[in-house]
C-alpha positions as CSV (number, residue, x, y, z in Angstrom):
1,M,-1.2,11.3,-29.5
2,F,1.0,10.2,-26.6
3,N,0.3,11.5,-23.1
4,I,1.5,10.9,-19.6
5,S,-0.4,7.6,-19.1
6,T,1.2,6.2,-22.3
7,F,4.6,6.2,-20.6
8,W,4.0,4.9,-17.3
9,I,1.7,2.2,-18.5
10,F,4.4,1.2,-21.0
11,L,7.1,1.3,-18.3
12,L,5.1,-0.9,-15.9
13,G,5.4,-3.8,-18.4
14,I,9.3,-3.6,-18.5
15,R,9.7,-2.8,-14.6
16,P,10.5,-6.6,-13.6
17,F,13.7,-6.5,-15.9
18,S,14.6,-2.9,-15.0
19,E,17.7,-4.0,-13.1
20,F,19.0,-5.7,-16.1
21,L,18.9,-2.2,-17.8
22,G,21.0,-0.7,-15.2
23,I,18.1,1.0,-13.2
24,P,17.1,-0.4,-9.5
25,A,13.6,-1.8,-9.2
26,V,12.8,0.7,-6.5
27,T,13.9,3.6,-8.9
28,F,12.0,2.3,-11.6
29,T,9.0,2.2,-9.3
30,A,9.7,5.8,-8.1
31,L,9.7,6.9,-11.7
32,I,6.5,5.1,-12.6
33,T,4.8,6.8,-9.5
34,G,6.3,10.1,-10.1
35,L,4.8,10.1,-13.7
36,Q,1.4,9.1,-12.1
37,V,1.5,11.9,-9.5
38,I,2.4,14.4,-12.3
39,H,-0.6,13.0,-14.3
40,L,-3.0,13.3,-11.4
41,F,-1.9,16.8,-10.4
42,I,-2.8,17.8,-14.2
43,F,-6.1,15.9,-13.9
44,L,-7.0,17.7,-10.7
45,E,-6.3,21.0,-12.3
46,K,-8.5,20.2,-15.4
47,T,-11.2,19.1,-13.2
48,C,-11.0,22.1,-10.9
49,G,-9.9,20.0,-8.1
50,K,-13.4,18.3,-8.0
51,M,-13.2,15.6,-5.5
52,H,-14.7,12.2,-4.9
53,K,-14.6,9.5,-2.4
54,H,-11.5,7.7,-4.1
55,Y,-9.4,10.8,-3.4
56,F,-10.1,10.3,0.4
57,F,-9.0,6.7,0.1
58,L,-6.1,7.8,-1.6
59,I,-4.8,10.2,1.1
60,L,-5.4,7.5,3.8
61,L,-3.4,5.1,1.7
62,I,-0.5,7.4,1.3
63,L,-0.5,7.9,4.9
64,F,-0.3,4.1,5.4
65,T,2.4,4.0,2.8
66,A,4.7,5.7,5.3
67,Y,4.2,2.6,7.9
68,N,4.1,0.0,5.1
69,F,6.0,0.6,1.8
70,A,3.8,-2.3,0.4
71,T,0.8,-0.2,0.6
72,L,2.3,1.9,-2.5
73,A,0.9,-0.8,-4.8
74,T,-2.6,0.0,-3.7
75,V,-1.9,3.6,-4.0
76,N,-0.6,3.1,-7.6
77,I,-4.0,1.0,-8.2
78,V,-6.3,3.7,-7.1
79,I,-4.4,6.5,-9.0
80,S,-4.7,4.2,-12.0
81,I,-8.7,3.9,-11.3
82,I,-9.0,7.5,-11.2
83,L,-6.8,8.6,-14.2
84,L,-7.9,5.7,-16.6
85,K,-11.6,5.7,-15.9
86,N,-12.5,7.6,-19.1
87,E,-9.7,6.4,-21.0
88,S,-10.5,3.8,-24.0
89,L,-9.7,0.3,-23.0
90,K,-8.7,-0.3,-26.5
91,K,-6.0,2.1,-26.0
92,I,-4.8,1.0,-22.8
93,S,-4.9,-2.7,-24.1
94,L,-2.8,-1.6,-27.0
95,I,-0.2,0.0,-24.8
96,C,-0.1,-2.9,-22.5
97,F,0.2,-5.3,-25.3
98,L,3.2,-3.5,-26.7
99,S,4.8,-3.2,-23.4
100,I,4.5,-6.9,-22.7
101,L,6.0,-7.2,-26.1
102,T,8.9,-5.4,-25.3
103,A,9.3,-7.2,-21.8
104,L,9.3,-10.5,-23.8
105,F,12.1,-9.1,-26.2
106,I,14.0,-8.1,-23.3
107,Y,13.5,-11.4,-21.7
108,L,14.5,-13.4,-24.7
109,S,17.6,-11.2,-25.3
110,L,18.8,-11.5,-21.8
111,L,18.3,-15.3,-21.7
112,S,20.0,-15.7,-25.4
113,L,22.9,-13.6,-24.0
114,T,23.3,-15.8,-20.8
115,I,22.6,-12.9,-18.5
116,L,19.7,-14.9,-17.5
117,K,20.6,-18.5,-17.0
118,D,18.6,-21.6,-17.1
119,E,19.0,-23.9,-14.1
120,L,17.5,-27.3,-13.4
121,I,15.6,-27.8,-10.0
122,R,14.9,-31.4,-8.6
123,M,11.6,-31.7,-7.0
124,P,9.3,-34.7,-5.9
125,K,7.3,-34.1,-9.1
126,G,10.4,-34.1,-11.5
127,V,13.2,-31.8,-12.8
128,G,11.9,-28.5,-13.9
129,H,13.6,-25.6,-15.8
130,T,13.7,-22.3,-14.3
131,F,14.5,-20.3,-17.7
132,G,16.3,-17.6,-15.7
133,F,13.5,-17.0,-13.2
134,D,13.8,-17.5,-9.5
135,N,11.9,-20.5,-9.4
136,T,10.0,-23.0,-11.8
137,N,7.0,-21.3,-11.6
138,G,8.4,-17.9,-12.8
139,I,8.2,-18.6,-16.6
140,G,4.6,-19.9,-16.4
141,A,3.4,-16.8,-14.6
142,F,5.1,-14.7,-17.2
143,A,3.6,-16.7,-20.0
144,M,0.1,-16.3,-18.2
145,Q,0.5,-12.7,-17.9
146,I,1.4,-12.4,-21.7
147,T,-1.6,-14.6,-22.5
148,L,-4.0,-12.6,-20.4
149,I,-2.9,-9.4,-21.7
150,T,-3.1,-10.4,-25.3
151,Y,-6.5,-11.8,-24.8
152,V,-7.9,-8.4,-23.6
153,F,-6.1,-6.7,-26.5
154,I,-7.7,-9.0,-28.9
155,A,-11.1,-8.9,-27.1
156,S,-11.0,-5.2,-27.1
157,H,-9.9,-4.7,-31.0
158,F,-11.4,-7.4,-32.8
159,R,-14.9,-9.3,-32.7
160,N,-13.5,-12.8,-32.4
161,T,-11.1,-13.9,-29.5
162,I,-10.5,-17.6,-31.1
163,P,-7.0,-16.5,-32.0
164,I,-6.1,-16.7,-28.3
165,Y,-6.2,-20.5,-28.5
166,I,-2.8,-20.3,-30.3
167,F,-1.5,-19.6,-26.8
168,L,-2.4,-23.1,-25.5
169,F,0.5,-24.9,-26.9
170,P,3.3,-22.6,-25.7
171,N,1.7,-22.8,-22.3
172,Y,1.6,-26.4,-22.1
173,M,5.2,-26.6,-23.4
174,I,6.3,-24.3,-20.8
175,Y,4.7,-26.4,-18.0
176,K,6.0,-29.6,-19.4
177,L,9.6,-28.2,-19.2
178,S,9.3,-26.2,-15.9
179,L,6.7,-28.2,-14.2
180,G,5.2,-25.2,-12.9
181,R,1.6,-26.1,-12.0
182,T,-0.2,-22.9,-10.5
183,P,0.3,-20.9,-13.7
184,F,-0.7,-23.7,-15.9
185,Y,-3.7,-24.7,-14.2
186,T,-4.7,-21.2,-14.0
187,I,-4.4,-20.8,-17.7
188,M,-6.2,-23.9,-18.5
189,I,-9.0,-22.6,-16.2
190,F,-9.1,-19.5,-18.3
191,F,-9.5,-21.3,-21.7
192,L,-12.4,-23.3,-20.1
193,L,-14.1,-20.2,-19.0
194,I,-13.9,-18.6,-22.5
195,L,-15.4,-21.9,-23.8
196,I,-18.1,-22.0,-21.3
197,F,-19.2,-18.2,-21.6
198,S,-19.2,-18.7,-25.5
199,L,-21.4,-21.7,-25.4
200,F,-23.9,-20.8,-22.3
201,K,-23.9,-17.0,-22.5
202,N,-27.5,-16.6,-22.0
203,T,-27.5,-19.0,-19.0
204,L,-24.7,-17.4,-17.5
205,W,-26.2,-13.8,-17.7
206,K,-29.0,-15.1,-15.5
207,L,-26.4,-16.2,-13.2
208,K,-24.5,-12.9,-12.7
209,K,-25.8,-11.9,-9.4
210,A,-24.4,-15.1,-8.0
211,V,-21.0,-14.4,-9.7
212,T,-21.3,-11.0,-8.0
213,F,-20.3,-12.5,-4.7
214,L,-17.3,-14.5,-6.2
215,P,-14.6,-11.7,-4.8
216,I,-16.0,-11.6,-1.3
217,L,-16.4,-15.6,-1.2
218,L,-12.9,-16.2,-2.2
219,F,-11.6,-13.7,0.4
220,L,-13.5,-15.5,3.1
221,C,-12.4,-18.8,1.8
222,T,-8.8,-17.6,1.9
223,I,-9.0,-16.6,5.4
224,I,-11.0,-19.6,6.7
225,A,-8.5,-22.1,4.8
226,C,-5.7,-20.4,6.6
227,K,-7.7,-21.2,10.0
228,I,-8.7,-24.7,9.4
229,Y,-5.7,-26.3,7.5
230,E,-4.7,-28.0,10.8
231,Q,-8.1,-29.8,10.8
232,Y,-7.9,-30.8,7.0
233,P,-4.0,-31.0,6.2
234,I,-4.8,-32.3,2.7
235,L,-5.7,-28.8,1.8
236,D,-2.2,-27.5,2.7
237,V,-0.7,-30.1,0.8
238,I,-2.8,-29.3,-2.3
239,F,-2.0,-25.7,-2.1
240,T,1.6,-26.3,-1.4
241,T,1.8,-25.2,2.4
242,R,0.3,-21.7,1.4
243,F,-2.3,-21.8,4.1
244,S,0.0,-22.8,6.8
245,K,2.6,-20.2,5.9
246,N,-0.1,-17.5,5.7
247,S,-1.8,-18.4,8.9
248,V,1.5,-17.3,10.6
249,H,1.1,-13.8,9.6
250,L,-2.7,-13.8,10.2
251,D,-1.9,-15.1,13.8
252,T,0.6,-12.3,14.3
253,M,-1.8,-9.3,13.1
254,T,-3.0,-7.0,15.6
255,P,-6.5,-5.0,15.3
256,L,-4.1,-2.0,14.2
257,N,-2.6,-4.3,11.6
258,Y,-6.2,-5.1,10.2
259,L,-6.8,-1.3,10.1
260,I,-3.5,-0.1,8.3
261,G,-1.7,-3.2,7.0
262,Y,0.9,-5.6,8.1
263,K,4.7,-5.4,7.3
264,L,5.6,-8.9,5.7
265,P,9.2,-10.1,6.9
266,S,9.6,-11.1,3.1
267,G,7.3,-11.2,-0.2
268,P,5.3,-11.3,-2.3
269,M,2.3,-13.1,-0.9
270,D,1.0,-16.2,-2.6
271,S,-2.4,-14.8,-2.4
272,A,-3.9,-11.7,-3.9
273,Y,-6.7,-11.5,-1.3
274,L,-4.1,-11.7,1.9
275,D,-1.7,-9.5,0.1
276,S,-4.5,-6.9,-0.1
277,L,-5.2,-7.1,3.6
278,F,-1.4,-7.0,4.4
279,A,-0.8,-4.1,2.0
280,G,-3.4,-1.7,3.3
281,G,-5.5,-3.3,5.9
282,I,-9.4,-3.4,5.5
283,L,-9.3,0.0,3.3
284,S,-7.4,-1.9,0.4
285,V,-9.7,-5.0,0.8
286,Y,-12.7,-2.6,0.8
287,I,-11.7,-1.0,-2.5
288,F,-11.0,-4.3,-4.3
289,I,-14.2,-5.7,-3.1
290,S,-16.2,-2.8,-3.8
291,V,-15.2,-2.2,-7.3
292,S,-15.0,-5.9,-8.3
293,M,-18.4,-6.8,-7.0
294,R,-19.9,-3.4,-8.5
295,G,-18.2,-3.9,-11.8
296,I,-19.4,-7.7,-11.9
297,S,-23.0,-6.7,-11.0
298,E,-23.2,-4.0,-13.7
299,F,-21.6,-6.0,-16.5
300,K,-23.0,-5.3,-19.9
301,F,-24.6,-8.3,-21.8
302,S,-22.5,-7.3,-24.8
303,E,-19.2,-7.6,-23.1
304,L,-20.0,-10.7,-21.1
305,T,-18.5,-13.2,-23.3
306,K,-15.5,-11.0,-23.9
307,Y,-14.3,-9.9,-20.6
308,M,-15.9,-12.3,-17.9
309,P,-13.6,-15.1,-18.4
310,F,-10.6,-12.7,-17.7
311,V,-12.2,-11.3,-14.8
312,I,-13.3,-14.5,-13.2
313,C,-9.8,-16.0,-14.0
314,M,-8.1,-13.3,-12.2
315,L,-10.2,-13.8,-9.2
316,I,-9.6,-17.4,-9.1
317,S,-5.8,-17.0,-9.5
318,G,-5.7,-14.5,-6.8
319,F,-6.6,-17.5,-4.5
320,T,-3.0,-18.7,-5.1
321,E,-1.1,-15.8,-6.4
322,N,-0.8,-12.1,-6.0
323,T,-2.3,-11.4,-9.6
324,F,-4.4,-8.2,-9.0
325,S,-3.0,-7.2,-5.5
326,S,0.5,-6.1,-7.2
327,F,0.7,-3.2,-9.6
328,S,1.0,-4.7,-12.8
329,L,-0.1,-4.6,-16.3
330,Q,-2.9,-7.4,-15.9
331,T,-4.0,-5.7,-12.6
332,L,-4.3,-2.4,-14.5
333,L,-6.6,-4.2,-17.2
334,F,-8.4,-6.0,-14.4
335,Y,-9.5,-3.0,-12.8
336,K,-10.1,-1.0,-16.2
337,V,-12.5,-3.7,-17.4
338,L,-14.4,-3.6,-14.0
339,C,-14.5,0.0,-14.0
340,N,-15.6,0.3,-17.5
341,Q,-18.9,-1.2,-16.5
342,F,-20.0,1.6,-14.1
343,P,-19.5,5.4,-13.8
344,I,-17.5,6.8,-11.0
345,K,-19.1,9.9,-9.3
346,G,-16.9,13.0,-9.8
347,I,-15.2,12.0,-13.1
348,K,-17.3,13.1,-15.9
349,R,-17.0,12.0,-19.5
350,R,-16.0,15.6,-20.6
351,Y,-12.6,15.2,-18.7
352,L,-10.7,13.5,-21.7
353,Y,-6.9,13.1,-21.5
354,A,-5.9,13.4,-24.9
355,D,-3.9,16.6,-23.9
356,I,-2.5,15.3,-20.5
């Protein structure tokens, strides 16, 4: 049965191409947020307005949005955590999968009709195709998103995730043609993680507590790298000047910016960790770290092999891209997989959404 969540999740996947459908991206985002708000009000009515700490965070973030519009992404994420906690991952992954397939169809149609035009860009590493995106990394990032969403869909619907290896060749060919290294390296790490967790499940289960600290470790590493890149310039070269660019914003931030966020002159950020900090200050960072660390620490043994490669890949990719800080399908699945591992106080199992 269709419900409100079905519509706003599905629309989320095709939002990147909304302007080609005649709808400005801002209007499309407002539509998705509006559906979320309606869903939230219905949910509050069904739960008799029962509150928990996530509502407190949500109210603060909405206030921050008045100062910094980028905070809206964190607002969308928190609303999603509240609304989808008791939804089936199987159902959500199916909607995400159908949405990304629709987005792929729209993209291929736009490309074949030359509405999106492939351009060649000369770089020190060679000549790369854009395939209609703004830069040579765009097509690789899109392919990575399709791969990750498909993986969660397969993992939640079938016992075996081996079919995902079919995506190795397309990702490799896209890399060869576009020369987009960042998404390709990320997806190679992802496939390596799948293999490692398949072979060493029992050993890695014992190391779960160590993995729990990965979110805060990567966040601190991002901050530290932005502070010391001048002493170790090779770091900035390896990560294509990300640290030098990001350090400018960090140096500009005031104590108030750390509290409520920082208005970027342009975006998006090439770091999910810094993007979270800039979007909603320490509150956004706290929400991310608390949910991710608790989700990993309470990961069920039966789901370790299936979903931990996806979670770790998202965390690692966040070091160089805004993979889980922007409101997208893969972000939605990232938080859903994590929240599935633990109960959220104030949201009880009896509050189902079949009729919302």
